[in-house]
C-alpha positions in Angstrom: 74.0 90.7 162.0 77.7 89.8 162.4 79.0 86.6 164.5 82.2 85.1 164.9 83.0 81.7 166.7 84.6 81.7 170.2 87.7 80.1 170.7 87.7 76.3 170.8 83.9 75.9 170.2 81.1 76.7 168.0 79.4 79.3 170.1 79.7 82.9 168.9 82.4 84.9 170.4 80.2 87.9 169.9 77.3 89.1 167.9 76.5 92.4 166.7 73.1 93.3 165.2 72.4 96.6 163.5 68.6 96.6 164.5 66.0 98.6 162.6 63.3 100.0 164.6 59.8 99.3 163.2 59.8 102.1 160.6 62.7 100.7 159.1 64.3 104.4 159.0 66.2 104.2 162.4 68.6 101.8 163.8 70.3 100.8 167.2 73.1 98.4 168.0 72.6 95.2 169.7 76.0 93.8 170.9 76.8 90.7 172.9 80.4 89.8 173.9 82.2 88.2 176.6 79.0 87.2 178.4 77.7 90.9 178.4 74.9 92.1 176.3 74.0 95.7 175.5 72.1 97.9 173.3 73.7 101.1 172.0 71.7 104.3 171.1 72.9 107.8 170.1 72.3 109.0 173.8 73.9 106.1 175.7 73.9 102.3 176.0 72.7 99.6 178.5 70.1 96.8 179.0 66.4 97.6 179.2 66.3 97.7 182.9 69.2 100.3 182.9 66.9 102.9 180.7 64.0 102.2 183.1 66.4 103.3 186.1 67.6 106.4 184.3 64.2 107.5 183.1 65.7 108.3 179.7 64.1 107.6 176.4 66.6 105.8 174.2 67.2 107.7 170.7 68.1 105.6 167.9 70.4 106.3 165.2 68.7 108.0 162.0 71.7 107.6 159.7 72.7 104.3 158.5 76.2 105.1 157.7 76.6 106.8 161.1 75.1 103.6 162.7 77.7 101.4 161.0 80.6 103.5 161.9 79.1 103.5 165.5 79.1 99.8 165.4 82.8 99.6 164.1 83.8 101.8 167.0 82.0 99.8 169.7 83.0 96.5 168.5 86.5 97.6 167.8 87.1 98.9 171.4 85.7 95.6 172.8 87.8 93.5 170.5 91.0 95.9 170.8 91.3 95.8 167.0 90.2 97.8 164.0 86.7 96.7 162.7 85.4 97.5 159.2 82.0 96.6 158.3 81.6 96.2 154.4 78.7 97.4 152.4 77.3 93.9 152.0 76.3 93.9 155.6 73.3 95.8 154.6 71.8 92.5 152.9 69.8 90.4 155.3 70.1 87.5 152.8 73.3 87.8 150.9 73.1 84.3 149.7 69.6 84.7 148.2 70.3 85.3 144.5 68.4 88.4 143.2 65.6 87.4 141.1 65.6 90.4 138.7 68.7 92.5 137.6 67.3 95.7 139.2 67.2 94.0 142.7 71.0 93.5 142.5 71.6 97.1 143.4 69.1 97.1 146.2 71.3 96.8 149.2 69.1 98.5 151.8 67.7 96.6 154.7 65.2 94.0 153.6 61.9 94.3 155.7 60.6 90.9 154.4 61.6 87.7 152.9 60.2 84.7 151.2 60.7 81.4 153.2 60.6 78.4 150.6 60.4 75.8 153.4 57.3 77.1 154.8 56.1 78.8 151.5 55.3 82.1 153.2 56.5 85.6 153.3 57.9 86.7 156.7 59.0 89.9 158.3 62.7 90.7 158.9 64.1 90.4 161.5 61.0 89.4 163.7 60.2 86.4 161.4 56.4 87.2 161.7 54.3 85.3 159.2 52.8 87.9 156.8 51.5 85.9 153.9 50.9 82.3 153.2 48.9 80.3 150.8 46.9 77.4 152.4 46.6 74.5 150.2 49.0 76.4 147.7 46.1 78.3 146.4 47.5 81.7 145.1 44.2 83.4 144.7 43.2 82.6 148.4 46.2 84.1 150.5 46.2 84.2 154.3 47.6 87.5 155.7 48.6 88.4 159.1 45.9 90.3 160.8 47.7 91.4 164.1 47.3 95.3 164.5 50.3 97.4 164.8 50.7 100.6 167.1 50.0 104.2 166.1 53.8 104.7 165.7 53.7 103.0 162.2 52.4 105.1 159.4 49.0 103.6 158.2 50.3 103.1 154.8 53.4 101.1 156.1 51.3 98.7 158.3 51.5 95.0 157.4 47.8 94.6 157.4 47.8 97.6 154.8 50.7 96.7 152.5 50.3 93.0 152.1 47.0 92.8 150.5 47.9 95.5 148.1 51.3 94.1 147.3 49.6 90.6 146.7 47.3 92.4 144.1 50.5 93.3 142.2 51.9 89.8 142.7 48.7 88.3 141.1 49.3 90.3 137.7 50.2 88.0 134.8 53.4 89.8 133.9 54.7 89.3 137.6 54.0 85.5 137.2 56.0 85.0 134.0 59.2 83.6 135.9 57.2 81.2 137.7 55.5 81.1 141.2 58.7 80.9 143.5 60.4 83.9 141.5 57.1 85.8 142.0 56.9 85.1 145.7 60.6 86.4 146.0 59.5 89.6 144.2 56.5 89.7 146.4 58.7 89.7 149.5 60.8 92.6 148.1 57.6 94.8 147.1 56.4 94.3 150.7 59.7 95.3 152.0 59.7 98.5 149.9 56.1 99.4 151.0 57.2 98.9 154.5 60.0 101.2 154.3 58.6 103.9 152.2 54.6 103.5 152.1 52.3 102.5 149.4 52.6 105.9 147.4 56.5 105.8 147.3 
């Protein structure tokens, strides 16, 4: 997500979100600027009501680089200036220091994150609570049990992947750096399972 302050106040002059669809492998653009809010797909743009009226099915972008180039073009035309999105925009939490060295090169969209304030794992960007530990008991996690639609592959559904990832989280070698580091690693693992499935 990119935002910039508007002139003379703290409200954003524009916001641009490269939004992943639930599978995490396709994207659309969500742009709000000058009081106008639209979603852009490969076959058009508009608000939800526009799509219903035209009876078209919006087709998301299936290539992340093409999505970013489209975002640069749409935003550049609205702002009447050249816009370039740097590679770091792919990180949802760029200020969150990678726990392990091998995570430094993982710049794909995160699908889950650890929230230290609530001591829970949440989905990105929906902020849906996925895993929590009532009373701080790591052996008795609470998982989100809401069911997902058939469009999500079985081995990518939250209710499938979170318990499996938690089993890995409990292994001694994944606890060596302390519980908070282990929970951040768990969020990364859940994110990977969400994007690629349990057998990736």
